[in-house]
Structures are given as C-alpha cells and as structure tokens.
C-alpha positions in Angstrom: 211.6 148.9 179.1 209.3 146.9 176.9 206.9 149.7 176.9 209.0 152.6 177.3 211.6 152.0 174.5 209.0 151.7 171.8 206.9 154.6 173.1 210.0 156.9 173.2 211.2 155.7 169.6 208.1 155.9 167.8 207.5 159.5 166.4 203.7 159.8 167.3 202.3 156.3 168.7 198.5 156.3 168.9 197.7 152.7 169.4 199.3 149.8 171.1 199.0 146.1 171.3 200.4 144.4 174.2 200.6 140.6 173.9 199.8 139.0 177.4 198.9 140.9 180.5 201.1 139.3 183.3 201.4 141.7 185.9 200.4 144.5 183.6 203.6 146.4 184.3 204.7 146.6 180.6 201.1 147.5 179.4 200.9 150.1 182.1 203.8 152.0 181.0 201.8 153.1 178.0 199.6 154.9 180.3 202.2 157.3 181.0 202.2 158.6 177.4 199.3 161.0 176.7 199.5 160.6 173.0 198.6 157.1 173.1 194.9 156.9 172.7 194.2 152.9 172.7 195.9 150.3 174.5 194.5 146.8 173.6 196.0 143.8 175.6 195.6 140.4 174.1 195.2 137.9 177.3 194.3 134.3 176.9 193.4 133.8 180.6 190.5 135.8 181.9 191.5 135.6 185.5 194.8 137.5 185.1 193.9 141.0 184.7 191.7 141.3 187.8 194.3 139.5 189.8 197.1 141.4 188.5 195.2 144.7 189.1 194.6 143.5 192.8 198.2 142.6 193.5 200.1 144.9 191.2 197.8 147.9 190.5 200.3 150.4 192.1 202.9 149.1 189.8 200.8 148.6 186.6 199.0 152.1 187.0 195.8 150.1 186.9 196.0 149.8 183.3 193.1 147.2 183.3 190.7 149.9 184.6 192.1 152.8 182.3 189.5 154.0 179.8 192.0 153.8 176.8 192.4 149.9 177.7 190.7 147.4 175.7 191.3 143.6 176.8 190.8 140.9 174.2 190.5 137.4 175.5 192.0 135.4 172.8 195.2 133.6 171.7 197.4 136.4 170.6 198.5 134.6 167.3 194.7 134.2 166.3 194.0 137.6 167.3 196.8 139.1 165.1 195.9 137.1 162.1 192.2 137.8 162.4 191.9 141.6 163.6 191.4 144.6 161.2 192.7 146.9 163.8 196.2 148.4 163.2 198.7 149.3 165.8 201.6 151.7 166.0 203.3 149.4 168.8 203.1 145.8 169.2 205.0 144.9 172.3 205.5 141.7 174.0 207.7 140.4 177.1 209.9 137.5 176.1 207.9 134.4 176.1 209.4 130.9 177.1 209.2 128.7 173.8 208.9 125.5 175.8 205.5 126.8 177.3 202.6 125.2 175.4 201.4 127.7 172.7 203.8 130.4 173.1 206.2 129.1 170.3 203.4 129.9 167.6 204.0 133.5 168.4 207.3 133.4 166.9 206.8 133.7 163.3 208.1 136.4 160.8 204.7 138.1 160.3 203.9 139.4 163.7 206.7 141.8 164.4 207.5 142.8 160.7 206.2 145.7 159.0 204.8 143.3 156.4 202.3 142.5 159.1 199.0 143.6 158.4 198.6 144.8 162.1 201.3 147.4 161.9 
C-alpha cells in the first residue's frame, strides 16, 4: 500500500523516492506503473538490496535490478537535504523512532510541499 496509494492518487507520477530498501516490496510496486520513469531508493546499508533481491526478488519485482531504479547509499535525511533531484512521490514505510538515526527523518520539511525535493 505504501507504493500503490501514492501511485494511484498522483495524477501523473514520473519520479519516485523510496526511503529505505527493506525487502524492496514497497519500492517494487512502483515498477508496475509504466508512467514512472525513475525510482530512486535511498538506503544506508549496501548489503540490503542484494540480500533482499536474493530472498524476496519475486515479491519485490527485482526492483534493484530494474533499469529505472537508482540506489543511493546515504542517510535519507542527508540525501533529501542535499539533492537537487525532484520527486513526484516520496514514500517511506513507517520507521521505528527508537532505532538510532530514524527519528531524524521525522521533520516537517521531508514530506511537505515546501520541501525542495517535491
């Protein structure tokens, strides 16, 4: 639902930012929408995308191997504050605020229209 709802509600999405790779299922849903031309996934841990593809490739539509996908290995907050890229959709699974580093993602600028990334 993290992927499908914004893709269905946006009138013409072309670019997506997924915060965190996880199993890749949320990001993988965007591969089902032909109008989406670029899927950027910000993941802090480089071992996650290949491991997820190995174990969940059928479920995540092998999003890490999709030519539309670009994986950025960076802290998501840092990436959002420094990138010049613009995104029609920014999607993130709920993050546990008690896990080190995740609370920094919960600031007003990330998911508002005032953000320079939207």
